TIPA-62521 format. One line per field, with one value per residue: residue number from 1; residue in three letters; x, y, z of N, C-alpha, C in turn. Coordinates in steps of 0.001 Angstrom, whole numbers. Example, Ala and Ser with C-alpha at 12.3 -4.5 7.8 and 13.67 -1.06 7.14 Angstrom:
i (1, 2)
aa (ALA, SER)
n_X (13190, 12850)
n_Y (-5690, -2250)
n_Z (7800, 7080)
ca_X (12300, 13670)
ca_Y (-4500, -1060)
ca_Z (7800, 7140)
c_X (13200, 12900)
c_Y (-3300, 30)
c_Z (7800, 7870)
This chain:
i (1, 2, 3, 4, 5, 6, 7, 8, 9, 10, 11, 12, 13, 14, 15, 16, 17, 18, 19, 20, 21, 22, 23, 24, 25, 26, 27, 28, 29, 30, 31, 32, 33, 34, 35, 36, 37, 38, 39, 40, 41, 42, 43, 44, 45, 46, 47, 48, 49, 50, 51, 52, 53, 54, 55, 56, 57, 58, 59, 60, 61, 62, 63, 64, 65, 66, 67, 68, 69, 70, 71, 72, 73, 74, 75, 76, 77, 78, 79, 80, 81, 82, 83, 84, 85, 86, 87, 88, 89, 90, 91, 92, 93, 94, 95, 96, 97, 98, 99, 100, 101, 102, 103, 104, 105, 106, 107, 108, 109, 110, 111, 112, 113, 114, 115, 116, 117, 118, 119)
aa (MET, ALA, GLN, VAL, LEU, ALA, LEU, ILE, ASP, ASP, LEU, PHE, PHE, GLN, ALA, LYS, LEU, ILE, GLU, THR, ALA, LYS, GLN, LEU, GLY, ILE, GLU, VAL, ARG, VAL, CYS, GLY, THR, PRO, ASP, ALA, LEU, VAL, ALA, GLU, ALA, ALA, LYS, ALA, ALA, PRO, LYS, LEU, LEU, VAL, VAL, ASP, LEU, ASN, ALA, ARG, ASN, ALA, PRO, LEU, ASP, ALA, ILE, GLU, ARG, LEU, LYS, SER, VAL, ALA, ARG, GLY, ILE, PRO, LEU, VAL, ALA, PHE, LEU, SER, HIS, VAL, GLN, VAL, ASP, LEU, ALA, GLU, ARG, ALA, ARG, ALA, ALA, GLY, CYS, SER, GLU, VAL, MET, PRO, ARG, SER, GLN, PHE, THR, ARG, ASP, LEU, ALA, THR, ILE, LEU, SER, ARG, ALA, LYS, SER, GLU, PHE)
n_X (834, 609, 1882, 1587, -381, -464, -1513, -18, 1137, 3322, 6488, 8910, 8178, 7079, 9354, 10862, 9186, 9078, 11807, 12430, 10628, 11630, 14148, 13279, 12140, 9495, 6652, 5411, 2887, 2289, -411, -1848, -4248, -7330, -9342, -7825, -6513, -8649, -9732, -7538, -7173, -9517, -9171, -6656, -6210, -4395, -1971, -1605, -2582, -1642, -2005, -1484, -2581, -2420, -2438, -3309, -5684, -8385, -8038, -9496, -11948, -11176, -10501, -12987, -14321, -12804, -13685, -15722, -14500, -12135, -12198, -11045, -8401, -5535, -5167, -2982, -2459, -908, 104, 592, 1756, 278, -2304, -4794, -7632, -8034, -6814, -8583, -10883, -9963, -9605, -12276, -13231, -12182, -9479, -6899, -4614, -3387, -887, 1718, 3660, 6417, 6711, 5778, 7759, 10022, 9328, 8892, 10026, 9322, 6529, 5992, 7010, 5070, 3290, 4402, 4607, 2648, 34)
n_Y (-1175, 2149, 5034, 7564, 8855, 9993, 12234, 12999, 13992, 15053, 14253, 15161, 16134, 13822, 12176, 13698, 13637, 10850, 10247, 11901, 10874, 8280, 8757, 9523, 7267, 6723, 5294, 5776, 6160, 6845, 7821, 7578, 8550, 10262, 8378, 6121, 7161, 7691, 5108, 3727, 5199, 4559, 1889, 1699, 3449, 5814, 7983, 10524, 12608, 13797, 16211, 17363, 20232, 20996, 18758, 16727, 15243, 16078, 17050, 18445, 17164, 14691, 15431, 16224, 13739, 12293, 13073, 11381, 8923, 9207, 10420, 12646, 12319, 14144, 16421, 17681, 20114, 21414, 24129, 26518, 29678, 31838, 31064, 31828, 31642, 28902, 27833, 28651, 27225, 24643, 24597, 24921, 22532, 20726, 20535, 20304, 21839, 24248, 25137, 27130, 25796, 26195, 26466, 23974, 22337, 23286, 22666, 19954, 17655, 18133, 18185, 15544, 14184, 14505, 12482, 10396, 11156, 13082, 12393)
n_Z (0, -936, 646, -272, -2833, -6165, -8734, -11408, -14471, -15651, -16514, -15415, -12863, -11828, -11618, -9790, -7525, -6996, -6541, -4328, -2436, -2241, -1063, 1428, 2389, 1838, 465, -2734, -5196, -8502, -10321, -13514, -14464, -13569, -12933, -12198, -9951, -8164, -7870, -6740, -4388, -3075, -2416, -1191, 959, 1396, 3039, 2152, -545, -3733, -6222, -9465, -10711, -13300, -14797, -17595, -17607, -16420, -13552, -11558, -11579, -10587, -7964, -6954, -7065, -5277, -2794, -1900, -1512, -154, 2371, 4833, 4184, 3605, 900, -1338, -3720, -6681, -8854, -11542, -10461, -11382, -11809, -10409, -10328, -10869, -8629, -6610, -7405, -6985, -4204, -3442, -4419, -2654, -1875, 526, 664, -1585, -3741, -5312, -7996, -7670, -4877, -4081, -5164, -3781, -1112, -1101, 224, 2896, 2683, 1833, 4026, 5921, 5423, 6699, 9384, 10584, 9733)
ca_X (0, 1374, 1577, 1234, -874, -336, -1941, 965, 1521, 4580, 7544, 9895, 7668, 6963, 10687, 11232, 8370, 9500, 13162, 12364, 9958, 12574, 15146, 12621, 11588, 8044, 6167, 4551, 2376, 1808, -1518, -1864, -5560, -8191, -9999, -6862, -6280, -9827, -9814, -6449, -7451, -10619, -8736, -5346, -6193, -3097, -1855, -1541, -2866, -1006, -2576, -1002, -3779, -2201, -2479, -4186, -6907, -9424, -7676, -10567, -12921, -10620, -10609, -14414, -14642, -12079, -14429, -16542, -13715, -10894, -12518, -10055, -7024, -5087, -4927, -2157, -2443, 12, -191, 1344, 1395, -626, -3622, -5529, -8989, -7936, -6510, -9831, -11753, -9406, -9955, -13717, -13452, -11813, -8040, -6440, -3627, -3093, 328, 2429, 4598, 7737, 6646, 5657, 9094, 10911, 8914, 8450, 10441, 8490, 5163, 5951, 7288, 3808, 2665, 5030, 4527, 1474, -1281)
ca_Y (0, 3383, 6060, 8753, 8656, 11253, 12390, 13883, 13427, 15682, 13290, 15805, 16151, 12425, 11734, 14425, 13091, 9476, 10264, 12485, 9889, 7172, 9215, 9632, 5975, 6810, 4635, 6644, 5584, 7864, 7341, 8295, 9111, 10465, 7113, 5286, 7779, 7470, 3674, 3374, 5832, 3827, 602, 1722, 4329, 6483, 9012, 11819, 12659, 14930, 16395, 18435, 20843, 21171, 17447, 16762, 14461, 16545, 16906, 18923, 16080, 13691, 15964, 16111, 12328, 11789, 13402, 10266, 7708, 9506, 11401, 12815, 12196, 15438, 16501, 18824, 20345, 22475, 24716, 27728, 30741, 32825, 30454, 32140, 31087, 27456, 27559, 28799, 26098, 23450, 24697, 24668, 21115, 19913, 20453, 20781, 22881, 24536, 25952, 27273, 24719, 26486, 26144, 22519, 21795, 23673, 22046, 18588, 16716, 18416, 17752, 14074, 13707, 14484, 11175, 9496, 11550, 13786, 11891)
ca_Z (0, -1034, 1641, -1037, -4191, -6888, -10118, -12036, -15760, -16037, -16180, -14545, -11490, -11384, -11207, -8572, -6449, -6713, -5965, -2991, -1579, -2028, -96, 2731, 2774, 1702, -737, -3529, -6446, -9413, -11136, -14780, -14779, -12405, -12593, -11474, -8646, -7325, -7571, -5831, -3094, -2443, -1869, -544, 2133, 1537, 4069, 1491, -1978, -4404, -7553, -10326, -11291, -14722, -15459, -18770, -17478, -15504, -12145, -10671, -11511, -9662, -6606, -6593, -6870, -4108, -1570, -1428, -1220, 575, 3420, 5889, 3673, 3103, -532, -1701, -5160, -7093, -10152, -11832, -9508, -11984, -12001, -9188, -10422, -10739, -7219, -5858, -7752, -6330, -2781, -3351, -4721, -1505, -1592, 1825, 377, -2988, -3716, -6574, -8344, -7087, -3452, -3991, -5433, -2671, 143, -1368, 1283, 4076, 2356, 1843, 5384, 6677, 5217, 7672, 10784, 11082, 9368)
c_X (885, 929, 1095, 758, -845, -917, -1038, 1340, 2787, 5722, 8610, 9429, 7425, 8303, 11122, 10474, 8863, 10874, 13160, 11717, 10894, 13620, 14572, 12057, 10067, 7637, 5177, 4105, 1822, 754, -1595, -3173, -6346, -8897, -9080, -6599, -7438, -9936, -8754, -6681, -8543, -10149, -7477, -5276, -4826, -3133, -1898, -1854, -2220, -1578, -1931, -2231, -3616, -2114, -3528, -5564, -7812, -9083, -8761, -11667, -12444, -10769, -12048, -14775, -13950, -12820, -15175, -15727, -12500, -11139, -11421, -8617, -6615, -4768, -4193, -2134, -1463, -289, 726, 852, 416, -2057, -4496, -6930, -8990, -7633, -7776, -10792, -11262, -9726, -11439, -14040, -13017, -10335, -7730, -5485, -3479, -1913, 942, 3428, 5966, 7772, 6564, 7028, 10032, 10610, 8547, 8821, 9596, 7061, 5057, 6184, 6029, 3097, 3217, 4689, 3173, 171, -1483)
c_Y (1247, 4368, 7341, 8324, 9999, 11148, 13451, 13253, 14067, 14772, 13881, 15759, 14746, 11944, 12408, 13876, 11711, 9454, 10832, 11507, 8727, 7543, 9278, 8305, 5940, 6161, 5547, 5890, 6728, 7226, 8202, 8960, 9372, 9177, 6218, 5840, 7501, 6003, 3256, 3972, 5081, 2531, 672, 2550, 4981, 7517, 10425, 11639, 13913, 15008, 17589, 19010, 21157, 19840, 17495, 16152, 14900, 16387, 17410, 17879, 15010, 14153, 15862, 14667, 11741, 12060, 12203, 9038, 7957, 10572, 11442, 12676, 13553, 15374, 17804, 18929, 21464, 22893, 25903, 28848, 31760, 32299, 30604, 31532, 29573, 27065, 27651, 27648, 24815, 23450, 24378, 23192, 20205, 19776, 21010, 21954, 23018, 25486, 26073, 26118, 24948, 26156, 24638, 21876, 22068, 22883, 20570, 17608, 16901, 17929, 16237, 13524, 13672, 13147, 10144, 9860, 12077, 13054, 10457)
c_Z (0, 47, 960, -2413, -4892, -8290, -10721, -13367, -16335, -15572, -15259, -13092, -10959, -10848, -9913, -7370, -6035, -6045, -4548, -2013, -1253, -981, 1315, 3229, 2734, 391, -1444, -4777, -7271, -10306, -12392, -15132, -13495, -11970, -11775, -10078, -7694, -6928, -6562, -4440, -2344, -1801, -1019, 735, 2337, 2657, 3476, 8, -2545, -5815, -8240, -11016, -12768, -15466, -16573, -18538, -16332, -14021, -11183, -10511, -10530, -8216, -6111, -6261, -5644, -2808, -1007, -1025, -339, 1646, 4475, 5440, 3111, 1615, -822, -3218, -5477, -8520, -10389, -10924, -10077, -12141, -10751, -9208, -10248, -9293, -6371, -6147, -7077, -4839, -2578, -3598, -3579, -1212, -209, 1657, -1120, -2981, -5100, -6763, -7710, -5600, -3253, -4180, -4263, -1395, 9, -259, 2537, 3860, 2440, 3243, 6241, 6538, 6211, 9109, 11235, 10858, 9758)
């Protein structure tokens, strides 16, 4: 069972997420589609969900659908810092935290560490 599930289709960020998680001893699974993320969250009970709001496959839809299967699981989303409207829609859809991509990258180890300690 993965401690962290992620919807990220950008290969650069997938690699960064996987490598950082590996260094921290955290198991992460990257899902390629919202359907896969929702299905995996329903059966795996992860400690943390991560969503790239710029993913090609309807990330907001995935967030909405996660409400029914992943209650109480923190969901961190990231996007370009200029996408203010998208950030607000993500918060309204149920994201625990929405942050610029630069902050997500800078704080990735801290964010992932929460899957081990806080949650």
